[in-house]
C-alpha positions as CSV (number, residue, x, y, z in Angstrom):
1,X,64.9,64.2,65.4
2,X,61.4,64.5,63.1
3,X,60.5,61.5,61.2
4,X,62.4,58.4,59.7
5,X,61.2,55.2,58.1
6,X,62.9,51.6,58.4
7,X,62.9,48.2,57.4
8,X,61.3,45.8,59.9
9,X,64.0,43.5,59.1
10,X,66.7,45.8,60.3
11,X,63.8,47.4,63.9
12,X,62.8,43.0,65.0
13,X,62.4,45.1,68.2
14,X,59.0,46.6,66.2
15,X,57.5,43.7,65.1
16,X,54.9,43.0,68.6
17,X,53.7,46.7,67.5
18,X,53.2,46.6,63.8
19,X,52.2,42.8,64.9
20,X,49.2,44.3,67.1
21,X,48.2,47.3,64.5
22,X,47.4,45.0,62.0
23,X,45.9,42.1,63.5
24,X,43.6,44.9,65.1
25,X,42.5,46.3,61.4
26,X,42.9,43.7,59.5
27,X,43.1,39.6,60.6
28,X,41.2,39.7,63.9
29,X,38.2,39.3,61.6
30,X,39.1,36.8,59.9
31,X,40.1,34.8,62.5
32,X,43.6,34.8,63.1
33,X,45.3,35.1,66.4
34,X,47.5,37.6,67.6
35,X,50.6,35.1,67.5
36,X,49.9,34.4,63.7
37,X,49.8,37.4,62.6
38,X,53.1,38.2,64.6
39,X,54.8,35.3,62.6
40,X,53.7,36.8,59.0
41,X,55.6,40.4,60.3
42,X,58.8,38.4,62.0
43,X,61.5,38.5,59.0
44,X,63.4,35.6,57.4
45,X,66.1,35.8,55.8
46,X,65.4,35.6,51.8
47,X,66.9,35.8,48.8
48,X,64.6,38.6,47.3
49,X,63.0,41.8,48.5
50,X,60.2,40.6,48.6
51,X,58.5,40.9,51.2
52,X,59.3,43.7,53.0
53,X,57.7,46.0,55.6
54,X,58.6,49.2,56.7
55,X,57.9,51.3,60.0
56,X,57.8,55.2,60.1
57,X,59.0,56.3,63.5
58,X,58.5,60.1,64.7
59,X,60.9,60.7,66.9
60,X,62.1,57.0,67.6
61,X,58.6,56.3,68.5
62,X,56.9,54.1,65.5
63,X,53.7,55.4,64.3
64,X,52.5,53.4,61.1
65,X,53.7,50.8,59.0
66,X,53.3,49.2,55.5
67,X,54.6,46.7,53.4
68,X,54.8,45.0,49.7
69,X,54.0,41.6,49.0
70,X,53.7,39.4,46.1
71,X,50.4,37.8,46.7
72,X,47.4,39.6,48.6
73,X,44.4,38.7,47.4
74,X,43.8,35.2,46.6
75,X,41.0,35.6,44.5
76,X,43.3,37.4,42.1
77,X,46.7,35.5,42.3
78,X,48.2,36.5,38.6
79,X,48.6,40.6,40.0
80,X,51.8,41.1,41.9
81,X,53.3,42.6,43.8
82,X,51.4,44.4,46.0
83,X,51.3,47.5,48.7
84,X,49.5,45.8,51.5
85,X,48.7,45.7,55.6
86,X,49.1,50.0,55.4
87,X,48.3,51.4,59.2
88,X,48.5,53.9,60.6
89,X,48.5,53.9,64.8
90,X,45.1,55.6,65.5
91,X,46.8,58.5,68.2
92,X,48.4,59.4,65.0
93,X,45.9,59.5,62.3
94,X,45.5,63.0,59.8
95,X,49.1,64.2,59.8
96,X,50.2,62.4,56.4
97,X,51.3,59.5,57.6
98,X,49.7,57.2,55.4
99,X,50.6,59.6,52.2
100,X,54.5,59.1,53.6
101,X,54.1,55.1,53.6
102,X,52.3,54.7,50.5
103,X,55.2,57.3,48.7
104,X,57.7,55.3,50.2
105,X,56.4,51.9,49.4
106,X,55.9,53.1,45.7
107,X,59.6,54.6,45.3
108,X,60.6,51.2,46.9
109,X,59.1,49.0,44.3
110,X,60.0,51.1,41.2
111,X,63.5,50.8,42.7
112,X,63.6,47.6,41.9
113,X,61.7,47.4,38.6
114,X,58.0,47.2,39.7
115,X,55.9,48.6,36.8
116,X,52.5,48.4,38.7
117,X,51.6,48.5,42.3
118,X,48.5,46.3,43.3
119,X,46.2,47.0,46.3
120,X,42.9,46.2,47.8
121,X,40.9,48.1,50.2
122,X,37.7,48.7,51.7
123,X,37.7,51.7,53.4
124,X,40.3,53.2,51.5
125,X,39.9,54.6,48.0
126,X,39.8,58.1,48.7
127,X,43.1,58.1,50.0
128,X,44.2,56.1,47.4
129,X,42.8,58.0,44.1
130,X,43.5,61.0,45.4
131,X,47.2,59.6,45.6
132,X,46.9,58.7,41.9
133,X,45.6,55.0,42.3
134,X,43.0,54.0,39.8
135,X,40.2,51.4,41.2
136,X,39.8,48.6,38.9
137,X,37.3,46.0,40.2
138,X,35.2,45.6,43.2
139,X,35.0,41.4,43.9
140,X,33.8,40.6,46.9
141,X,36.0,38.8,49.4
142,X,35.4,37.0,52.4
143,X,32.0,38.3,52.4
144,X,32.5,42.8,51.8
145,X,32.9,44.5,48.6
146,X,37.0,45.7,47.9
147,X,37.8,47.4,45.6
148,X,40.8,46.4,43.5
149,X,43.1,49.3,43.0
150,X,46.5,49.7,40.5
151,X,49.1,52.3,40.1
152,X,51.5,52.6,37.2
153,X,54.8,53.6,38.6
154,X,56.1,54.4,35.1
155,X,54.2,56.9,34.1
156,X,53.7,58.5,37.9
157,X,57.5,58.7,37.7
158,X,57.8,60.5,34.5
159,X,54.4,63.0,35.2
160,X,56.9,63.8,38.6
161,X,60.0,64.6,36.6
């Protein structure tokens, strides 16, 4: 069977596992409950293409997730859209799944007219830099120093042609 990426809105049965991963990686530290995190990942009908969450399946087993959202960093509301909530299940790490998800979200964004995509991280700057992302600033957010990064999707698409 191999791998495939599905939209969470098409596989609502995956909401609990995606919310659990995101809660453990990001939101439990901010005091959010698992139930609150699950609400964030429950797709609702929308007219726009944002937000979207994608799930990477390996032989029908979910192994990772990534989202594209309009805003992800409250101290930078003028920047949009954002690659967010990239998580690979701990048992599936080290197999290139993060790269697969990042590339998928980049392509999805480009296909929807996005020229520049943003993200912030406190732990994966090296991974993103290897994939062509550029560090822009290092603000403090919720008591942590984070790095805000971006990627010009138009330039990278032209370089790959």
